[in-house]
C-alpha positions in Angstrom: 0.0 0.0 0.0 2.7 2.5 0.7 3.7 2.5 -3.0 0.3 3.2 -4.4 0.0 6.5 -6.4 -1.7 9.1 -4.2 -2.4 11.2 -7.3 -4.5 8.4 -8.9 -8.0 8.6 -7.3 -8.7 4.9 -7.5 -5.3 3.9 -6.0 -5.6 6.5 -3.3 -9.1 5.1 -2.3 -7.7 1.6 -2.1 -4.7 2.8 -0.1 -7.0 4.6 2.4 -9.3 1.6 2.6 -6.5 -0.7 3.6 -4.2 1.6 5.5 -6.7 3.6 7.4 -9.9 1.7 7.0 -11.1 -1.9 7.3 -9.6 -3.5 4.1 -7.5 -6.1 5.9 -10.2 -6.7 8.5 -12.7 -7.3 5.6 -10.4 -9.9 4.1 -10.0 -11.5 7.5 -13.8 -11.6 7.9 -14.0 -13.5 4.6 -11.7 -16.2 6.1 -8.4 -15.1 4.7 -5.5 -14.8 7.2 -3.6 -12.0 5.5 -3.5 -9.1 8.0 -0.3 -10.1 9.9 1.5 -11.0 6.7 0.6 -7.7 5.0 1.6 -5.6 7.9 4.9 -7.5 8.0 5.5 -6.7 4.4 4.7 -3.0 5.0 7.4 -3.1 7.7 9.9 -4.3 5.1 9.8 -8.1 5.2 10.3 -9.7 1.8 10.9 -13.4 2.6 7.8 -15.2 1.4 8.2 -18.1 3.8 8.3 -15.7 6.7 5.3 -13.8 5.5 3.1 -16.9 4.9 4.2 -18.9 8.0 1.1 -20.5 9.6 -1.5 -19.4 7.0 -3.8 -21.6 4.8 -3.1 -22.1 1.1 -5.6 -19.5 -0.1 -4.2 -16.8 2.2 -0.7 -17.7 1.2 -1.6 -17.2 -2.5 -3.1 -13.8 -1.7 0.0 -12.8 0.3 2.3 -14.1 -2.5 0.5 -11.9 -5.0 0.8 -8.9 -2.7 4.5 -9.6 -2.3 5.0 -10.0 -6.1 3.2 -6.7 -6.7 5.3 -5.0 -4.0 8.6 -6.3 -5.5 7.5 -5.1 -9.0 6.8 -1.6 -7.7 10.1 -1.6 -5.8 11.9 -2.6 -8.9 10.3 0.2 -10.9 11.1 2.7 -8.2 14.7 1.6 -8.1 14.9 2.0 -11.9 13.4 5.5 -11.7 15.9 6.5 -9.0 18.8 5.0 -11.0 17.6 6.9 -14.0 17.8 10.3 -12.2 14.2 10.4 -11.2 12.9 9.9 -14.7 10.2 7.3 -15.3 10.8 5.8 -18.8 7.2 4.5 -18.9 5.8 8.0 -18.4 8.1 9.4 -21.0 7.0 6.8 -23.5 3.3 7.5 -22.7 3.9 11.2 -23.2 5.6 10.7 -26.5 2.8 8.4 -27.7 0.2 10.9 -26.7 2.1 13.7 -28.5 2.4 11.6 -31.6 -1.3 10.7 -31.7 -2.3 14.4 -31.7 
């Protein structure tokens, strides 16, 4: 959640629902044991075995997906930082938009 785009209205709503609202509790109420693992990830844990320890298979799959998404975002952020703060994807989108006009 920390990496969701605050400028994107939909992502901001999701972030607020999970970080400040009942998002994780809603998943727990549906029978998925993901709250502890998600909080552990938000605190920096990246070892899947540590994150999913003691949870059922369905919850483990959800946590694995969250972890993969987190790792993908971290990779993109690292590339932006290494590129001097320039997001190649945004530059390509801007160039495509300019070309289509």
